[in-house]
C-alpha positions as CSV (number, residue, x, y, z in Angstrom):
1,M,0.0,0.0,0.0
2,A,2.8,2.3,0.6
3,A,3.9,2.1,-3.0
4,T,0.4,3.0,-4.1
5,D,0.2,5.9,-1.7
6,V,3.5,7.3,-3.0
7,S,2.5,6.9,-6.6
8,L,-0.8,8.7,-6.0
9,W,0.9,11.7,-4.2
10,V,3.5,12.2,-6.9
11,P,1.0,13.2,-9.7
12,L,-1.1,15.2,-7.2
13,A,2.0,17.1,-6.0
14,S,3.2,17.5,-9.6
15,G,-0.2,18.8,-10.7
16,A,-0.3,21.2,-7.7
17,L,3.2,22.5,-8.5
18,G,2.1,23.0,-12.2
19,I,-0.9,25.0,-11.1
20,V,1.1,27.1,-8.6
21,G,3.8,27.6,-11.3
22,A,1.2,28.7,-13.9
23,L,-0.5,31.0,-11.4
24,A,2.9,32.5,-10.3
25,G,4.0,32.9,-13.9
26,A,0.8,34.7,-14.8
27,G,1.1,36.9,-11.7
28,I,4.7,37.8,-12.4
29,T,3.9,38.5,-16.1
30,Q,0.9,40.6,-15.0
31,R,3.0,42.6,-12.5
32,A,5.8,43.2,-15.1
33,T,3.1,44.3,-17.6
34,R,1.6,46.7,-15.1
35,K,5.0,48.2,-14.3
36,R,5.8,48.6,-18.0
37,E,2.4,50.2,-18.6
38,D,2.9,52.6,-15.6
39,R,6.3,53.6,-17.0
40,R,4.8,54.2,-20.5
41,W,1.9,56.2,-19.0
42,V,4.4,58.4,-17.0
43,R,6.5,58.9,-20.2
44,E,3.4,59.8,-22.2
45,R,2.2,62.2,-19.6
46,E,5.6,63.9,-19.5
47,L,5.6,64.1,-23.3
48,D,2.1,65.7,-23.2
49,R,3.2,68.2,-20.6
50,I,6.3,69.1,-22.7
51,R,4.1,69.4,-25.9
52,H,1.6,71.6,-24.0
53,E,4.4,73.8,-22.7
54,Q,5.9,74.2,-26.2
55,D,2.5,75.0,-27.6
56,R,1.9,77.6,-24.9
57,L,5.3,79.2,-25.7
58,V,4.6,79.2,-29.4
59,R,1.2,80.9,-28.8
60,Q,2.8,83.4,-26.5
61,R,5.5,84.2,-29.0
62,E,2.9,84.7,-31.7
63,R,0.9,87.0,-29.5
64,R,4.0,89.0,-28.6
65,A,5.0,89.2,-32.3
66,A,1.6,90.5,-33.2
67,L,1.8,93.0,-30.4
68,Y,5.2,94.2,-31.6
69,V,4.0,94.6,-35.1
70,D,1.0,96.7,-33.8
71,L,3.3,98.8,-31.7
72,A,5.7,99.3,-34.6
73,E,2.9,100.3,-36.9
74,Y,1.5,102.8,-34.3
75,T,5.0,104.2,-33.7
76,Q,5.7,104.5,-37.4
77,N,2.4,106.4,-37.8
78,E,3.3,108.7,-35.0
79,Q,6.6,109.4,-36.7
80,S,4.8,110.2,-40.0
81,M,2.3,112.5,-38.2
82,L,5.2,114.2,-36.4
83,A,7.0,114.8,-39.6
84,A,3.8,116.3,-41.1
85,A,3.1,118.4,-38.0
86,T,6.6,120.0,-38.1
87,D,6.6,120.7,-41.8
88,E,5.1,124.1,-42.6
89,Y,4.8,123.2,-46.3
90,S,3.3,119.7,-45.8
91,S,0.1,119.0,-47.6
92,R,-0.6,116.0,-45.5
93,P,-3.3,116.6,-42.9
94,V,-2.3,115.8,-39.3
95,E,-5.0,113.4,-38.2
96,V,-5.1,110.3,-36.0
97,P,-5.7,107.2,-38.2
98,D,-7.9,104.2,-37.3
99,L,-5.3,102.2,-35.3
100,Q,-5.7,100.4,-32.0
101,H,-6.3,102.7,-29.1
102,P,-3.2,103.3,-27.0
103,D,-5.0,101.9,-23.9
104,R,-5.8,98.7,-25.7
105,L,-2.2,98.4,-26.8
106,A,-1.1,99.2,-23.2
107,A,-3.2,96.3,-21.9
108,R,-1.5,93.9,-24.3
109,V,1.9,95.4,-23.5
110,M,1.3,94.6,-19.8
111,L,0.3,91.0,-20.7
112,Y,2.9,90.0,-23.3
113,A,5.7,92.5,-23.7
114,S,9.1,92.6,-22.0
115,P,9.6,95.2,-19.3
116,Q,11.8,97.3,-21.6
117,V,9.1,97.5,-24.2
118,G,6.6,98.4,-21.5
119,E,8.7,101.2,-20.2
120,S,9.4,102.5,-23.7
121,W,5.7,102.3,-24.6
122,A,4.7,104.3,-21.4
123,A,7.3,107.0,-22.4
124,L,5.9,107.1,-25.9
125,V,2.3,107.5,-24.7
126,R,3.4,110.4,-22.4
127,A,5.3,112.1,-25.2
128,I,2.3,111.7,-27.6
129,D,-0.1,113.2,-25.0
130,R,2.3,116.1,-24.5
131,D,2.6,116.6,-28.2
132,R,-1.2,116.5,-28.7
133,W,-1.6,119.1,-26.0
134,E,1.0,121.3,-27.6
135,W,-0.8,120.9,-31.0
136,T,-4.2,121.9,-29.5
137,E,-3.2,124.3,-26.7
138,G,0.4,125.3,-27.2
139,D,2.6,127.3,-29.5
140,V,1.3,126.3,-33.0
141,N,2.5,128.3,-36.0
142,H,-0.1,129.3,-38.7
143,N,0.1,130.5,-42.2
144,G,-2.9,131.0,-44.5
145,H,-4.3,127.5,-44.4
146,Q,-1.7,125.4,-42.6
147,Q,-0.5,125.0,-39.0
148,W,2.7,123.4,-37.7
149,L,4.9,123.0,-34.7
150,D,8.5,124.2,-34.7
151,S,10.9,121.3,-34.8
152,D,12.8,122.8,-31.9
153,N,9.7,122.6,-29.7
154,S,10.4,120.6,-26.6
155,A,7.3,118.4,-27.0
156,V,8.4,117.6,-30.6
157,G,11.9,116.7,-29.4
158,E,10.5,114.5,-26.6
159,L,8.2,112.7,-29.0
160,D,10.9,112.2,-31.6
161,K,13.2,110.8,-28.9
162,A,10.4,108.5,-27.6
163,I,9.7,107.2,-31.1
164,N,13.3,106.4,-31.8
165,E,13.7,104.7,-28.4
166,M,10.5,102.7,-29.0
167,Q,11.7,101.5,-32.4
168,S,15.1,100.6,-31.0
169,V,13.6,98.6,-28.1
170,L,11.2,96.8,-30.5
171,R,14.0,95.8,-32.8
172,A,15.9,94.4,-29.8
173,A,12.9,92.6,-28.4
174,V,12.2,91.0,-31.8
175,D,15.8,89.8,-31.9
176,E,15.5,88.3,-28.4
177,D,12.4,86.4,-29.3
178,R,14.0,84.6,-32.3
């Protein structure tokens, strides 16, 4: 009987070891797969974060570039108006074109521009206000049908300096953003 008992336990033990081995193998495989999937998920999440950050920087750069173009256009227009306002023989009327309002530009400057551009913009707006006051209330020259400001007027000099400074700062800011 002892030989029969031994021969019956051998297949049972062998079968149990096979089942335990299969379950352990499946568990180890499942654990390894879960770890691999967790690492892949972390990598994908990091890549998504990097892509999102790059997209955000591209959008910010585009907004800043659009702002700098608007500021350059506004500044160029002020320079043309100043040239017409100081030329007693100019046939060009001195009028404000339909550009963005300085306050709207100032809001965008606060959001997107570098501090140097912000300071230069504020100086330009102050100089424009002073020049406009000089044009309406100050020492304006008149001839038969034309009025002009003397080019040595301090408001004209201040505005000319502010325009040149703004153009210089914008060129430097565009070069930095490249």
